[in-house]
C-alpha positions, 0 to 999 in steps of 0.5 A: 500500500502506498501511504503517507503521514504528514504533520505540518506545524507553523505559527499559523497552522497545525495540519495532520494528513494521512493518505492512502493512494490505494484506498476506497475513497474513505475520508475524515476531514476537519479544517474549520472551513466548511466549504473546504471540507466539502471539496476535500471530501469530493477529492477523496471520494472521486479519486478513491484516495483515503484521506484524513485531514485535521487542520487547526489554523488562525481562522480568527485572522482569515482562511488564507493560511489554513487553505494554503497549508492544507494544500501543501500538506496534502500535496506532500503526502501524495508525493511521499506516497508515490515514492520514486513513481515507479510503475505509475501511469503518470498522466491523467485527464478528466472532464467533470460536468456538473449541471450547467458547468463543465471543467477539464483537468489534465495532470502530469506527475512530472516532478515539475510543479506548475499550475494553469488555472482558468476559472472565473467567479461572479461572487467573492465568497462561497459560504464563508470561503473567499473564492480567490482561495481556490486557485491558491489551494490548487497552486499549493497542492500542485507545488508540493506534490510536484504535479503539472496541473491544468484546470479549466472551467470550459463553461459554467455560471454557478460558482459552487458548481465551478469549484466542485467540478474542479475538485472532481475533475482533479480527483478523476485525473489523479486517480488515473495518473497514480494507478500502477500500469501493469505493462510497466510496473517495474519502471519509472515512466520517464526517459530520464529514469526519474520523476523526483520524489523520495 
């Protein structure tokens, strides 16, 4: 089983993440931010990655640090669980429709973190969460996971649907990319022979 446990402690947040790439989509999420909890539950359920997240942050200031550090810690856990990336499919793509919204995600577990984010919101908050923080979560996650991540809302009007379809698209693409390819399970999928990681 490809698992990882991360503990991230700063003056701003305390985050614990436990993750199993070969899970069933079981989750226990508590960040203190209801909408973020809901999105991380979607990520777990649709990727089939078991995910436990417990975050305590300086929410009396705002939600920025908790959102950022949760993304960093989850990304670090994915990277650690992947190890040397031997045998993984590496690439993943997914389209996630949600009513009037359609979002496309493409990822490469490359060791070269990068985010392309194309989504626009018509309101500044969803529940108690600032909509500008969603791009920041994906940026933090991609950076610490070592993933090239392209997310684009192709069309949509409902802000909730735009965000949720983004997390679901990432989940499905991630599920595909971390799968072991039975045809090349003994090798790293790169002509360089390495994709970074531990």
